C-alpha positions in Angstrom: 0.0 0.0 0.0 1.0 3.6 -0.6 2.2 6.0 2.1 2.8 9.8 2.2 6.6 9.5 1.9 7.0 6.4 -0.2 9.6 6.2 -2.9 10.5 3.7 -5.6 12.9 2.7 -8.3 12.1 1.3 -11.8 11.2 -2.2 -10.6 9.2 -1.4 -7.5 5.9 0.2 -6.6 4.8 2.9 -9.0 8.1 2.6 -10.8 7.2 -0.9 -12.0 4.1 0.4 -13.7 6.3 2.4 -16.1 7.9 -0.9 -17.1 4.5 -2.4 -17.6 3.5 0.4 -19.9 6.9 0.4 -21.8 6.4 -3.3 -22.4 3.0 -2.6 -23.9 4.5 0.1 -26.2 7.2 -2.4 -27.3 4.5 -5.0 -28.1 2.7 -2.4 -30.2 5.9 -1.8 -32.2 6.0 -5.5 -33.0 2.7 -5.3 -34.9 2.6 -5.1 -38.7 0.5 -1.9 -38.4 1.5 -0.1 -35.2 -0.2 3.2 -34.3 3.1 4.4 -33.0 6.6 3.1 -32.7 8.7 3.8 -29.6 12.1 2.2 -30.4 13.3 2.8 -26.9 10.5 0.9 -25.1 12.2 -2.4 -25.9 15.6 -1.0 -24.7 14.1 -0.4 -21.3 12.6 -3.9 -21.1 15.8 -5.6 -22.1 17.9 -3.4 -19.7 15.8 -4.9 -16.8 15.6 -8.3 -18.4 13.7 -11.2 -16.7 9.9 -11.3 -17.4 10.0 -7.9 -19.1 12.2 -9.2 -21.9 10.5 -12.6 -21.8 7.2 -11.0 -22.8 8.8 -9.5 -25.9 10.5 -12.8 -26.8 7.4 -14.9 -26.4 8.6 -16.9 -23.4 5.9 -15.5 -21.1 2.7 -16.3 -22.9 0.9 -16.4 -19.6 1.8 -12.7 -18.8 -1.1 -10.3 -18.3 -0.1 -8.3 -21.4 -0.6 -11.5 -23.5 -4.2 -12.1 -22.4 -7.1 -11.5 -24.8 -9.4 -9.9 -22.2 -6.9 -7.5 -20.8 -3.5 -7.5 -22.5 -4.5 -7.0 -26.1 -6.7 -4.1 -25.1 -4.1 -2.6 -22.8 -1.6 -2.6 -25.6 -4.1 -0.8 -27.9 -4.8 1.7 -25.1 -1.1 2.5 -24.7 -0.6 2.9 -28.4 -3.6 5.2 -28.7 -2.6 7.2 -25.7 1.0 7.6 -27.0 -0.3 8.7 -30.4 -2.6 11.3 -28.8 0.1 12.9 -26.8 2.7 12.7 -29.6 0.2 14.6 -31.8 -0.3 17.1 -28.9 3.4 17.9 -28.7 3.7 18.3 -32.4 0.9 20.9 -32.4 2.5 22.7 -29.5 5.9 22.8 -31.2 4.2 24.0 -34.4 2.7 26.8 -32.4 6.1 28.0 -31.3 6.4 26.4 -27.8 9.9 25.6 -26.9 9.6 24.6 -23.2 8.2 21.1 -22.5 7.5 19.8 -19.0 7.0 16.1 -18.6 5.6 15.4 -15.1 6.4 12.0 -13.6 8.4 11.3 -16.8 9.0 7.6 -16.0 10.1 5.9 -19.2 8.8 8.6 -21.5 11.3 8.7 -24.4 9.9 11.7 -26.3 13.0 13.8 -25.7 14.8 11.2 -27.8 12.3 10.2 -30.5 10.2 13.2 -31.4 11.5 15.8 -33.9 11.8 18.9 -31.7 12.6 22.3 -33.2 15.9 23.9 -32.5 15.8 25.7 -29.1 13.5 23.3 -27.4 14.2 22.3 -23.8 12.5 19.2 -22.3 12.2 19.2 -18.5 11.7 15.7 -17.1 10.5 15.4 -13.4 10.5 12.1 -11.5 12.1 10.1 -8.7 15.9 10.2 -8.9 16.3 6.4 -9.3 13.8 6.3 -12.2 15.6 9.1 -14.0 19.0 7.5 -13.4 17.8 4.1 -14.8 16.5 5.8 -18.0 19.6 7.9 -18.5 21.9 4.9 -18.1 19.8 2.5 -20.3 19.6 5.0 -23.2 23.3 6.0 -22.8 24.3 2.3 -23.0 22.2 2.0 -26.2 24.0 5.0 -27.7 20.8 7.2 -27.8 21.0 10.9 -27.7 18.1 13.4 -27.0 16.9 15.4 -29.9 16.3 18.5 -27.7 18.1 19.9 -24.6 17.0 17.5 -21.9 17.1 18.6 -18.2 16.4 16.1 -15.4 14.7 17.3 -12.3 14.9 14.6 -9.5 12.0 15.6 -7.4 8.9 14.0 -5.8 5.7 15.7 -7.2 4.4 15.8 -3.6 7.2 18.2 -2.8 8.0 21.7 -4.1 8.5 20.7 -7.7 7.6 24.2 -9.0 10.7 25.7 -7.3 12.8 22.8 -8.6 11.6 23.5 -12.1 12.4 27.2 -11.9 15.9 26.4 -10.6 16.4 24.1 -13.6 15.9 27.1 -15.9 12.2 27.0 -16.6 10.9 30.5 -17.6 7.3 31.1 -16.5 7.1 34.2 -18.7 7.4 32.0 -21.9 4.8 29.6 -23.2 5.2 26.0 -22.2 3.7 22.6 -23.0 2.8 20.3 -20.1 1.9 16.6 -19.8 0.5 14.5 -17.0 0.3 11.1 -18.6 -0.4 8.0 -16.4 0.0 10.1 -13.3 -3.2 11.3 -11.7 -4.4 7.9 -10.5 -1.3 7.7 -8.3 -2.1 11.0 -6.5 -4.8 11.7 -4.0 -7.3 14.3 -4.9 -5.6 17.0 -2.9 -2.3 16.4 -4.6 -4.0 16.5 -8.0 -5.4 19.9 -7.2 -2.0 21.1 -6.2 -0.5 19.7 -9.4 -3.1 21.5 -11.6 -2.6 24.7 -9.6 1.1 24.5 -10.1 0.7 24.1 -13.8 -1.7 27.0 -14.1 0.6 29.3 -12.0 3.7 28.6 -14.1 2.0 28.5 -17.5 2.2 31.8 -19.5 -0.6 32.7 -21.9 -0.3 30.5 -25.0 0.8 27.5 -23.0 -0.5 24.0 -23.7 -1.6 21.3 -21.3 -2.4 17.6 -21.8 -3.7 15.3 -19.2 -4.8 11.7 -19.0 -7.9 11.9 -16.8 -10.0 9.1 -15.3 -13.2 8.8 -13.4 -12.7 6.8 -10.2 -13.9 3.2 -9.9 -17.2 2.7 -8.1 -16.2 2.3 -4.4 -17.6 -1.3 -4.2 -15.7 -2.3 -7.3 -12.5 -0.7 -6.0 -12.8 -2.4 -2.6 -13.4 -5.8 -4.2 -10.4 -5.4 -6.6 -8.2 -4.3 -3.7 -9.2 -7.2 -1.5 -8.6 -9.7 -4.4 -5.0 -8.4 -4.9 -4.2 -8.4 -1.2 -5.6 -11.9 -0.8 -3.5 -13.2 -3.8 -0.3 -11.8 -2.4 1.1 -11.7 -5.9 3.7 -8.9 -6.5 2.7 -8.9 -10.2 -0.8 -7.9 -9.3 -0.6 -4.8 -7.1 -2.2 -2.1 -9.4 -5.1 -1.3 -7.1 -2.8 -1.1 -4.1 -0.8 1.7 -5.8 -3.7 4.0 -6.9 -5.8 6.3 -4.8 -9.1 6.0 -6.8 -9.8 9.7 -6.3 -10.3 12.8 -8.5 -10.3 16.4 -7.6 -12.3 17.4 -10.7 -12.6 16.5 -14.4 -9.4 18.0 -15.9 -11.2 19.7 -18.7 -13.6 21.4 -16.3 -10.8 22.4 -13.9 -8.7 24.0 -16.6 -11.7 25.4 -18.5 -12.8 27.3 -15.4 -9.4 29.0 -15.3 -9.2 30.3 -18.9 -7.9 27.3 -20.7 -9.7 26.0 -23.8 -9.6 22.4 -22.7 -11.3 19.7 -24.7 -11.9 16.1 -23.6 -11.6 13.1 -25.8 -13.0 9.8 -24.4 -10.4 7.0 -24.8 -13.0 4.7 -26.2 -13.9 7.2 -29.0 -10.2 7.8 -29.8 -9.6 4.0 -30.1 -12.5 3.8 -32.5 -11.2 6.8 -34.5 -7.9 4.9 -34.9 -9.5 1.7 -36.0 -8.8 -0.3 -32.8 -11.4 -2.4 -31.1 -13.2 -1.0 -28.0 -13.7 -3.6 -25.3 -17.2 -4.1 -24.0 -18.1 -3.7 -20.4 -18.0 -7.5 -19.8 -14.4 -7.7 -20.9 -11.7 -7.2 -18.2 -10.3 -4.1 -19.8 -13.7 -2.6 -20.7 -14.5 -0.7 -17.5 -11.0 0.8 -17.3 -11.0 2.1 -20.8 -14.5 3.5 -20.4 -13.4 5.6 -17.5 -10.5 7.3 -19.2 -10.5 10.6 -21.0 -7.6 12.3 -22.8 -7.6 16.1 -22.4 -5.7 18.9 -24.1 -6.0 22.6 -24.0 -4.4 26.0 -24.5 -4.3 28.9 -22.0 -5.9 32.0 -23.3 
């Protein structure tokens, strides 16, 4: 279970969820018709090895990511989510934004794989051990960022705004922000603080993108939590890591503060991209139905 001062590396607690997501992106890249190709997702999996590499090699056909009811849909979800936020950053860059802030950067490789215009600085905020793993894995692979990349080793429950300023972020210039795969790991109060921090540091003309999600019904969450705890399986700890809270729908919160924020339900986005949308009776169905992808511009 989470605590107020917990921490993690790339293979434990919240950090391990980044590996799970990276593995899904790597599986998407193996398809003949991928929605997006992240060539560094496989690099991360192989740097850790074990089951993470085994899923890609086919030696773990029993892994959750290989299941029809969950895994196949989760891979589609990650591909669609990545495509949405990649497109968002391209629009921000085309609009002239040259400051990018990736909150809880995890194994996000956009600083290395997107075609950033000259003069772009990408600020990546996360736990120090997570950033160190990513830096070493990509250096060992010979990868170099395609923009100026600045790591900020900070817990988002601490004063990350000051740490961002000290790293050279200029609040007077437009910026592009992303909170992808983050909000569910924060209690409602911390989500509010995160949104407030973004709004305070974002100059007019700034962009924001958020993966938002409605909480599970309390009874469903309690049942899922109890099932995980009873199983005692380290591979099944997702519900023990999330808070199942939301301060407000992201598009409404930012919209009330002068942002032109627009929501896109994940299910609709999957359909637009030609990927199947799981029904409510499929394991991944309720999760995908709760998620909304949001982007907006500050007026």
